[in-house]
Structure formats: C-alpha cells, structure tokens
Steps between C-alpha positions, in 0.01 A plus 500: 500500500610600150627851431190570288249416773298792635302311764634381829469126544369550852203685349407223257311269732391449856721268701509350850733653758725193485582563132776752429549633147842615389526699174868541406600750236574311175591585142328296221807433285643173630667426166775738611728339759554822692122548535452140606768538769339821622157331521652214697664746740179703537276201567733328743561820696130587528388150599780448749422837660138395555610159629728669755219730611276199560777277637390249241674213320278315249455127483389528137540736209215463250528666160310501172729704272828397332691821581488408870781254421744773606340542843381164631740313721645822644259543791600207720194302395496122536305425181426674169169436324429604141139539389512506119187672372591564136760458225646846556774456239233512227331818620501780241774753568708276726847370415453126441863404567534715813173383657577136416843524666348668805244224535761227467697664781185526712405138438847387607459692827146371566424217740142464378333607176129553437347564157154627412457308174573146381751610235686721746517209743664289231753763393607652835717282722758559772647152428451414868130436546188461291336824396156530659203598284297753697249686290353839591223525756207738523301697755181312417262696722629829362419407138185295555209686340126470552304310236427719199174484306539555127212741451676748272552497125852629556764239583791630709834334437791569733878470520670622815865519596812623324435539126822462301660323202371164624141595416378419148337823390371344177267277705359796691462693177307212341266474797434873491415486130295181486303461824188712496421713805834419660701717735860408573662634817877493545575577865859559605828654397567504125868443414486478120364685198120454485418754230335229288250440782427854616323573171210272603211659686417173676848451648560681828835547676438585865860525618631346820262425785577451869497134601234570763274661239539241226207270596261795483638599159445154352171402663298577184723304264359198319813330367871525577760448228869413492607550136872437540718445196669160490879538499808410703419757770139392558594130492662547840250721680226411741267802477404620846179648360375160379409378849363844583275468195387152606421625851239739360266220398469646150603328173864528395632476142875470443755406239659159548822593677641207693387590851146573377480160333567343842173662611298417189221352712423850626597726207362538147794489258529684166800604292370754249262792485243287319525224761463754781192644330348157448547401865375831635189474280435148631552609860257785439238257369566243776615250238814392687530328834592740776485416869636791707500288815736247344779751452431678828513176702834415338646846560375542857620155601865474398590817311471774761805689620453338840525154346806603299667653807453176693653301215788746479562480875491122498774485236708755688473300821635196318825689445579483870 
C-alpha cells in the first residue's frame, strides 16, 4: 500500500477465507535507493510475518508489476511467474529507465512469463522459455445485458472504466457536437484534465461506480465506445473493458489499436471523430451488420475468466 492510500486493501473487495491480503507500508519514491531499500525491507518483513503465522511456504510467486523484482525469490518459492499486463515504463509520470531496469531484473528471475497482448509477448522474455500470450478474460454473465429496443430519439453512447491520457477527447468532442440527440456517458474515475468536455451539456461524467452496480448503470446504453489515441503506450495494451463491452450484446466502436484489430470481426473500427460519427449514424439506422450473438458466443466460449484461469493453470503445471 502506498503512503498516499487512504483505503485499506482489505476493504476493497470481498475475498474467500483462503485468500490473505498483506498491505505493507511503502513509500512511492523508488528512484531513491534508500527508499527502495526501505520498501524491500517493509514488504519482505510483512509477507514473511504472515507466512509464519500461517505456517506457509509458497510453491509459486505470481506478480504483475515490475517493482516486485526486489521481493520475488525471497519467500522460499519454487517458481516465479510474471504476468505482464502493460508497458509500465511508458506510463505518464513513471521513470522509464528505472521501470525498465526493474522489469529486466524481474524477467531474469521469472521461470514463466505471460503477456496480455501480442506486442508484449514479443518484447518480454526471460530468455529461458517462450512467453505465453494470455489475453484478459471477462465475467460474461455479469456484463451480459438484455436486448434493447431502440424506441427513443436519444442515442446513449457510453465509455466506462478509467478515463485518462489514453482517451482521445477530440473524438468524444466531435461526437457531442455532430450527432443529434446524443448523450455521452463517461462512467469511471477521471485521471486527466477534461475541461474541454465538461462544457458540453450532452456529456455526463458519473464518477466511479461499484463493480456490482455497473450492469444496472449501463443497461440503457445503445453503443459503447473505446476512443483510445494511437501511440506507443496503447500499442501494447489489451483493454479489459473491450471484452466487457462485447459481453453486453450492444454495438462497440473503437479506434484501431492493435488488440482491437485482432477482434475486428466483432468491433466497428474508426480512427477520427468523423469516422465515429459516420459509424454511429449507420448503426442507428441499421445500415451496418451487427449480430450481438456472434460476439457473445465468442466471448462466452473461450474468453471468460474461467477459461483463462484454466489456461493459466495448465501452463503453470507444465513447469513441474
């Protein structure tokens, strides 16, 4: 837990009795060696204390963040597994050199590496085994929505999830200005300046919503959008929300980032405000092919978290 955190990790989510959460005190300034050594000491002490209480020695340590390079391998575990979910070195505000060096150290310690996008799978290697591409899963039944009848003149367009520098605000602005009777809902935490969007009366920021309440909040939406900018950061990501969007059974329009293009059979692709408007207008008039069952059959068959967990477990078992 970072120094700035005000919420206890144990309060964040429900968990089974067999899962134990440890929240060591940490300071978010790893670029200073003395801070990094303190964080290592704090994490190792807290985790080892819990392990002793439980009389527990792990077979595996599984991590998804580069800064864990200082901790893995110190718990008596037999194998270290790295699940690479993003190109963290390119994140705004992070030290590229420091994060890159941390990840190299972590990769060297790892016995097995997973990656959530094709480009990450190509660029992340422990030099011992092939990196496994394992894309995000989805709780299909949670996001599946009832069929919606378009009997309103107002079209409701939705983006949900973290809204930050990756989102192309010019696309949203164009939609707000050029699509008649449109309402755009941005649901989730906003982590960037959105003053250019708040001036529009048909753009609504709802703030964060509990996971359990999200399906009810989006049930009236007509179209889901993923207007990500195309840059080095978004080239590597596999947006978790994309499969959540597809689970709804409603049309999805997205920019052509790499992982979206892999799913082009299920997603409408546009790369400018005008292209988004054109596609949304055609969807509204039923002038484009859209088969909600096609995407839902694909998602519910091989893309659920259960399916991903089985694939993950199978690869882990092969380490034995």
